[in-house]
C-alpha positions as CSV (number, residue, x, y, z in Angstrom):
1,M,3.0,10.7,0.4
2,L,2.5,6.9,0.2
3,S,-1.0,5.5,0.1
4,P,-2.5,2.1,-0.8
5,Y,-5.1,3.7,-3.1
6,H,-4.8,6.4,-5.8
7,D,-7.3,8.9,-4.3
8,Q,-6.3,8.5,-0.7
9,G,-2.9,10.2,-1.2
10,H,-4.2,12.9,-3.5
11,I,-5.7,15.1,-0.8
12,A,-2.6,15.4,1.2
13,A,-0.3,15.7,-1.8
14,K,-2.4,18.4,-3.4
15,T,-2.6,20.3,-0.2
16,L,1.2,20.5,0.0
17,D,1.8,21.3,-3.7
18,F,-1.2,21.2,-6.1
19,D,0.6,21.8,-9.3
20,G,3.9,20.0,-8.4
21,S,2.7,16.7,-7.1
22,V,3.1,13.6,-9.2
23,A,1.4,10.2,-8.9
24,V,3.7,7.1,-9.3
25,T,2.1,3.7,-9.6
26,L,4.2,0.9,-8.1
27,G,4.0,-2.8,-8.7
28,L,3.7,-2.6,-12.5
29,P,6.0,-4.2,-15.0
30,V,6.5,-0.7,-16.5
31,L,7.3,2.7,-15.0
32,R,4.2,4.8,-14.7
33,T,4.0,8.4,-13.5
34,S,1.1,10.8,-14.1
35,V,-0.1,14.2,-13.1
36,D,-1.7,14.3,-9.7
37,H,-4.9,16.1,-10.8
38,G,-8.0,15.3,-12.9
39,T,-8.7,16.1,-16.5
40,A,-9.3,19.8,-15.7
41,F,-12.2,20.0,-18.2
42,D,-13.3,23.2,-16.4
43,V,-10.2,25.0,-17.8
44,A,-9.7,23.1,-21.0
45,W,-9.2,25.2,-24.1
46,Q,-9.1,28.5,-22.1
47,G,-5.3,28.9,-22.1
48,V,-5.1,28.9,-18.3
49,A,-4.1,25.4,-17.5
50,S,-0.7,25.0,-15.9
51,P,1.7,22.4,-17.5
52,R,3.8,22.2,-14.3
53,S,2.4,18.9,-13.0
54,M,3.0,17.2,-16.4
55,I,6.5,18.6,-16.5
56,E,7.1,17.3,-13.0
57,A,5.7,13.8,-13.9
58,I,8.1,13.6,-16.9
59,K,11.0,14.7,-14.7
60,V,10.2,12.0,-12.0
61,A,9.8,9.3,-14.7
62,A,13.2,10.3,-16.2
63,R,14.9,10.3,-12.7
64,L,13.4,6.9,-11.9
65,A,14.4,5.4,-15.2
66,R,18.0,6.6,-14.8
67,K,18.1,5.1,-11.3
68,H,16.7,1.8,-12.5
69,R,19.1,1.6,-15.4
70,K,22.1,2.0,-13.0
71,D,20.9,-0.8,-10.8
């Protein structure tokens, strides 16, 4: 999903895969990926939050960094 603004793409991406979607910010001098959900304060400290989106964000960052290094 490509969108000009952060929140515009989130609805479609979360609909397809809520825990597996990742936000990538383009146009910065540094590589930036992040989870594609909010702070999840409603489940904080309850032991029920899924780490999947964070894991996916790290994987995407690593994959993009490897590709950039090869270029």
